C-alpha positions, 0 to 999 in steps of 0.5 A, a space after each residue: 501521527 495517523 493510523 494505517 490499516 490494510 484491507 484483508 487482502 493486503 494483510 494476507 498478501 503482506 503476511 505471505 511476503 513476511 513469511 517468504 522474507 523469514 526464509 531469506 527470499 531476497 526479493 521478499 526481504 526487499 519488498 517487505 522493507 519497502 512496504 514497511 517504509 511506505 507505511 511509516 511515511 503514511 503514518 506521518 504524512 497521509 498525502 505523501 503519495 501522488 493523488 489519482 483523479 476521481 475519473 481514474 479510480 477503477 470502478 471495482 475499487 469504488 464498488 468493492 471498497 467504496 473508494 472516493 479518493 485514491 493515492 499512489 505511493 511509489 515504493 521504488 522504480 518497480 513497486 507501488 502501493 495504492 491507498 485511500 484516505 478515510 
């Protein structure tokens, strides 16, 4: 099993979603479930998502997060999670 760690920005956003879900916000409840499922998938198979080529990695990600590889995990037809492997 692998360890999945979010950035500070991810943690802040995910905590806001969790708070909205507690207040029974339908969209937040669904998104919270999707994110939790996505994280569980990555714990068992970190390459579960779709690899993004190096030339498609945004420069901001390279500068801010020192990203050398990038992956996309489709949570459903609308939401997706972007992650890197370290």
